[in-house]
C-alpha positions as a printed NumPy array, in Angstrom:
array([[109.808,  85.055,  24.311],
       [107.501,  87.996,  25.001],
       [108.344,  89.617,  21.654],
       [107.741,  86.329,  19.829],
       [104.296,  86.067,  21.408],
       [103.395,  89.618,  20.403],
       [104.593,  88.979,  16.843],
       [102.559,  85.749,  16.656],
       [ 99.444,  87.448,  18.006],
       [ 99.803,  90.299,  15.519],
       [100.395,  87.937,  12.608],
       [ 97.418,  85.735,  13.469],
       [ 95.208,  88.766,  13.903],
       [ 96.219,  90.212,  10.538],
       [ 95.83 ,  86.867,   8.776],
       [ 92.337,  86.32 ,  10.114],
       [ 91.194,  89.794,   9.152],
       [ 92.48 ,  89.316,   5.591],
       [ 90.908,  85.896,   5.083],
       [ 87.852,  85.285,   2.93 ],
       [ 85.533,  84.378,   5.83 ],
       [ 83.909,  87.786,   5.942],
       [ 80.914,  86.999,   3.737],
       [ 78.457,  85.712,   6.366],
       [ 77.589,  86.965,   9.863],
       [ 78.858,  83.669,  11.29 ],
       [ 82.176,  84.052,   9.479],
       [ 82.578,  87.657,  10.531],
       [ 81.887,  86.751,  14.151],
       [ 84.353,  83.869,  14.052],
       [ 87.096,  86.012,  12.514],
       [ 86.688,  88.9  ,  14.927],
       [ 86.251,  86.597,  17.937],
       [ 89.293,  84.555,  16.942],
       [ 91.457,  87.64 ,  16.538],
       [ 90.39 ,  89.104,  19.87 ],
       [ 90.699,  85.727,  21.614],
       [ 94.181,  85.214,  20.2  ],
       [ 95.319,  88.616,  21.395],
       [ 93.826,  88.259,  24.866],
       [ 95.017,  84.658,  25.309],
       [ 98.541,  85.485,  24.139],
       [ 98.91 ,  88.58 ,  26.261],
       [ 97.314,  87.067,  29.369],
       [ 99.353,  83.863,  29.326],
       [102.484,  85.117,  27.59 ],
       [102.668,  81.897,  25.587],
       [101.825,  80.592,  22.153],
       [ 99.601,  77.904,  23.678],
       [ 97.527,  80.532,  25.446],
       [ 97.152,  82.444,  22.192],
       [ 95.956,  79.315,  20.386],
       [ 93.456,  78.392,  23.094],
       [ 92.191,  81.97 ,  23.31 ],
       [ 91.811,  82.125,  19.537],
       [ 89.844,  78.876,  19.431],
       [ 87.517,  79.933,  22.239],
       [ 87.071,  83.402,  20.739],
       [ 86.315,  82.012,  17.272],
       [ 83.696,  79.645,  18.689],
       [ 82.048,  82.378,  20.718],
       [ 82.148,  84.816,  17.809],
       [ 80.566,  82.243,  15.528],
       [ 77.695,  81.703,  17.96 ],
       [ 77.102,  85.424,  18.39 ],
       [ 77.291,  86.008,  14.632],
       [ 74.832,  83.189,  14.02 ],
       [ 72.188,  84.997,  16.079],
       [ 72.531,  88.468,  14.553],
       [ 70.351,  90.129,  11.925],
       [ 70.068,  93.505,  10.207],
       [ 67.597,  95.884,  11.845],
       [ 66.675,  99.54 ,  11.864],
       [ 68.098, 101.462,  14.809],
       [ 67.984, 105.047,  16.07 ],
       [ 71.077, 106.971,  17.154],
       [ 71.256, 109.534,  19.965],
       [ 70.226, 112.31 ,  17.555],
       [ 67.034, 110.509,  16.52 ],
       [ 68.333, 109.529,  13.067],
       [ 67.467, 106.056,  11.762],
       [ 70.115, 103.765,  10.32 ],
       [ 70.572, 100.075,   9.497],
       [ 72.466,  98.27 ,  12.223],
       [ 72.954,  94.821,  13.67 ],
       [ 70.752,  93.332,  16.364],
       [ 71.137,  90.12 ,  18.369],
       [ 68.19 ,  87.747,  18.753]])
C-alpha cells in the first residue's frame, strides 16, 4: 500500500505540473500548491484519501497566494536588481 501511495503522489504531481494551468499567477499557485499538498498529505497519512485532501487544500491555498502576487523589482544579496514576485 505504501508503494501505491508513493506512485499515486508522483503521478498526480507530474500531471499537475504538465497541465495547461500555468498561464496565470492563480493557476501557477494552484498547481504548485496542489502538487505539494498531494505529496505531503499522501506521505503524512499513507493513504490515497490523505493525498486527495492534501492536494485540495494545497491547491486552494496556492490559488489564494497566487491571486495576491505581482511582479516587482527586487535586489539580491550582491546589490543587483532583478524582476521577482512580491505578495501584497
